[in-house]
C-alpha positions, 0 to 999 in steps of 0.5 A, a space after each residue: 500500500 502506498 504511504 502518504 505520510 512519507 510522500 511529500 510534493 516539492 513546494 512551489 515557491 512562486 506561482 504565476 497565472 500564464 494568462 494574466 499580464 505580468 505587470 498584474 502579478 507578484 514575484 516577477 521582475 523585468 530588470 536586473 538590479 541589486 536593490 530588487 528584494 528577494 521575493 522568497 528564500 530557499 535553503 541549500 539542498 531544497 528542491 522546489 518548483 518555480 512557475 514562469 510566465 512567457 518572456 513577453 508577459 502574456 502579450 502573445 496569443 494563440 491565433 493566426 495572425 502576427 499583429 501581436 508580434 508586430 506590436 509587442 512592447 519590448 520595454 516590458 521584457 523579459 519577465 523573470 520569476 524571482 529573485 530567489 535568495 539562497 540561504 548562506 550565499 555570499 559574494 564570491 561564492 559559487 551558486 550551484 543550480 540543478 535544473 531537474 525538470 522544465 515543462 509547460 503548464 498543463 492548462 497551456 499546452 502551446 508555445 510560439 516562435 516569432 520573427 520580429 519587426 526590423 524596427 522592433 526587436 529585429 533578429 539575425 536577418 533583420 536587415 537582410 530580410 527587412 523583417 516583418 512580423 510573422 509567427 508559428 504557434 506550436 502544439 505541445 504534446 508530451 515531448 513533441 511539437 507540431 505547428 499548423 503554421 509549418 506543416 510536415 515537421 514534428 520534433 522532440 523538444 529540448 526544454 530549458 530556461 532561456 534565461 537564468 542568473 544571479 543578481 549583479 552587484 551595484 558595481 557590476 551593474 554600473 559596469 554593464 551600463 557604462 560599456 553598453 552605453 558606449 557601444 550604443 553611442 558608437 552606433 547611434 543610428 543602428 537599426 536594429 539597435 546594438 544594445 538596450 539601455 536602461 529604460 524606465 518605461 515598462 520597468 516592473 518589480 512585482 513587490 511592495 517596495 518604497 517608491 524611491 527604490 522602485 524609481 531607482 530600479 527603473 532608472 538604473 536597471 539593466 535590460 534582460 536582453 543579453 547574457 552577461 557575467 552572471 548568466 542571464 539570457 544565454 539561450 543555451 538549448 542543452 540546459 534542460 532536464 539534468 543540467 547543472 549550472 555554476 553561477 558566480 554570486 555577487 550579492 548576499 543570497 545570490 538572488 537567483 531569477 529564471 524565466 524565458 522558458 523554451 520548449 525547444 530551440 536550435 543553436 543560435 535562436 536566430 529570429 530573436 524570438 526564435 525558440 518555442 516560447 512557453 509559459 511553464 514550470 521549472 524544478 530546481 535545487 541549489 547548493 553553495 560552494 564557498 569561495 567558488 569564484 576564486 576556486 574556479 576562476 569564475 568570470 562567467 557561469 560554467 555548465 554541465 549540459 543535460 544528459 537527455 537529448 533527442 536521438 536525431 543522429 542523422 543530419 543534413 549539414 550545411 556549411 558556411 564561411 566568412 564570405 557574404 555569398 548571399 549578399 555582396 560577396 564581401 570577404 571577412 576575416 575569420 568572422 564566425 558570425 558571418 559564417 553562421 549566417 551563411 550556413 543558415 542562409 544555405 539551409 534556408 535556400 535549400 528548404 525553400 526548394 522543398 516548398 517552405 516559405 522563407 519565413 517558415 524556414 527562418 522560424 523552423 531553423 530557430 525552433 527545431 533542435 538544430 545543431 551548430 558548430 564551429 568547424 574551424 576558426 584558424 584557417 585565415 581568412 575563412 572561419 567555418 561554421 556548420 548547421 545540422 538539420 535533423 532528418 528525423 523531424 520531417 515527415 517527408 524525405 528532404 535528402 538531395 536526389 539526382 532528379 532534384 527536390 520535390 516541391 510541395 505547398 506548405 502554405 505560410 506561417 501566421 503573418 500580419 493582418 495587413 498582409 505585409 511581409 
């Protein structure tokens, strides 16, 4: 007979409602700042659940147009759950975080991938494609994702937090704002912008704090868009179930925050909103290594990836080099970003021969468990980057054949209601 007395569920330390806007809820915040108080405290070794809203704070709907993507308010992102203090953590320590599970809310078994507007978010090919808003809604069934907006594919997700990290110290926050401010000043007219400066508009802390503290956080708080020394928005797809993270601690209690949960993602998350974004639940456990920053030379986090990975051993691999073969033919010197973009453009051109639209290809390569690797970064002047597209995610044969590729009609992803692409 089952024993109820010794069967204790892991507690949920912060709860959210995935259908309610983030700025109407407690235990959420969308800026990095040391003055944001811990919302809850856990003990080392404790296992606990944390609930997360999607990164936009419930701005995106399950529908068949991309007007919500077009009009998304990026001053309100990313919406993180926390901060969570870990008892005993001090500056200079290493906070060890075990990611034990990541899953969608049972009442919200869907996610989305989006292409953002050139002038509002952009993405890897924002300028090349003059990006206009598009999206794909994905139905999440067990480990699998399918989409009515990208027919003919079905794949197992590698669910993970796109964003997880500790709070910065006041000194580290000032460093971030200084160096990113200098970058913005050097590229004042860049579209899309090269970085996101502090912005009081849209700043949110879901706690009862003094008005002066709230105003200071809004005025100084670092935006959550990039990853930094503390972790943050690194979008590492293999930080899924069974991963372990080693984070430097900069403030008392560490003040861990997490959000931007992804059901699946390819290496690179190229379309900016390039994963299958979802609201969901993450199960964590923490421990502390005293003096870990010095012991491990911990300038940035160290990770042990998940032992759980979809078994897609057969891949069609596209190569890219640091020459703009899809543009003006310019030669670059050992530029891995250019090489990555060329590999992606080669894959997109190939998939379009099968009948997918450019927008569908862009979304698919962002969301599916695509693997990208640096092949060589020593052979001047051409860095080489590869992009591996799993064959098993397709319901039809996509391999090269002597007679060429069979082109089908796969429709189109969800576009703006005015039809602009």
